N, C-alpha and C positions, 0 to 999 in steps of 0.2 A: 504494500500500500504506500502510495506516495504521500509523505507527510506535508508536502507543500501544496497539495491539491486542496482547493477550497470547495466546500459544498454549499449549494444554495439552500436557504431556509424557506424559499418560496414554494408553496404547494403547487402541485400540477393542476392545471385547469382541465376540467372534464368537458368534453364535447358531448353534451346531453342529446343533441340532435342525432349524432352518430350512434349513440347508444340506443335511442328510440328506433332508429332506422335499421338496426341490426336484425338480420333474419331470425335470430332465436328469440327476439323479444315477444313475438306473438305465438310462439309454439307452446302447446300444452306441456306441462311437466308431469311425467309418468309417476314421480314420487309424490306429487301433490295434485291429485285430480280435482277438478272443479267440484265444489260442494253443491249437490242438488238439494232441492227442497225436501225430497223424500228422505235423503240421508240426514239432513239437518233435523228433521222431526224425530229421528231415532237417537240423537245425541243425548247423553246423560251427563250430569255434573261429575267432575273428576272424583269427588268424594264418594259417590255411589259406585263408580267403576273400580276405583283403587282406594278403598277405605284405609289402607295402611299408610297412605300419604296424608291423611287428615291430621292437621297440626293441632286440632282441638281449639282453634281460635275462631272468633266470630267477629265479623266487621260491624262496627257501630259508628254512630256519629255522636260526638260529645263536644260540648262547648267548654273551653278552658280559657282562663285569663291569658292574655298575650304574654304577660310577664312570666307565667308558669311555663308556657311553651318555650319561650326564649331561654329560660334557665335550664330546662331539660335538654334542649338542643345543644347548649354550651357544655353541659355536664356530660352528654353522651359522646362527644368527640366524633370519632369515625363510625360509631355504632348508630343504629337507628334510635332516635329519641323515643319513639313509641314503644320500643322494647323496654327501654329504661322506665317509662311510665308504668308499663305492665308489671315489671319486677317490683317497683315501689308499691303498687297496689297489692301484689301478692304478699310481700313482706308485711304490709299493714294487716292483711287478713290473718296471717300466721301469728302476728303479735296479739291480735284480738283473741285468737284461740288460746294462746298461752295465758293471757290475762284472765279469761273466763275459767280456765282449768284451775288457776291459782285461787280465784275467788271461791270456787266449789270446794277446794281443799280447806280453805280458811273457814267456810261455813260449817263443813263437817267437823272441824276441830272445835269450833265454838259449841256445837251441840254436845260434845263428849263431856 
């Protein structure tokens, strides 16, 4: 490799007219046949067909303060902030369970 050779940082321009005019552009793809209405009616959700892929999560819509979302996005870093919110809620539920168990033990001890 020639160390003196300089490379251009300019991206190559794509001639989209040539791409659209290419003979293969309108040819059917044997690996991906066109989806007919009949086949479309037979499709099922992936969770029904492959239940082992079900992550056990459910999509919801929730309104949160903008400051809360901003804080979670900052705290999450490269991870998904929604995952972090889910983990926080899970820890809160677990803490509530521990508190309730402790209350039950204390009530039982008072009765003795």
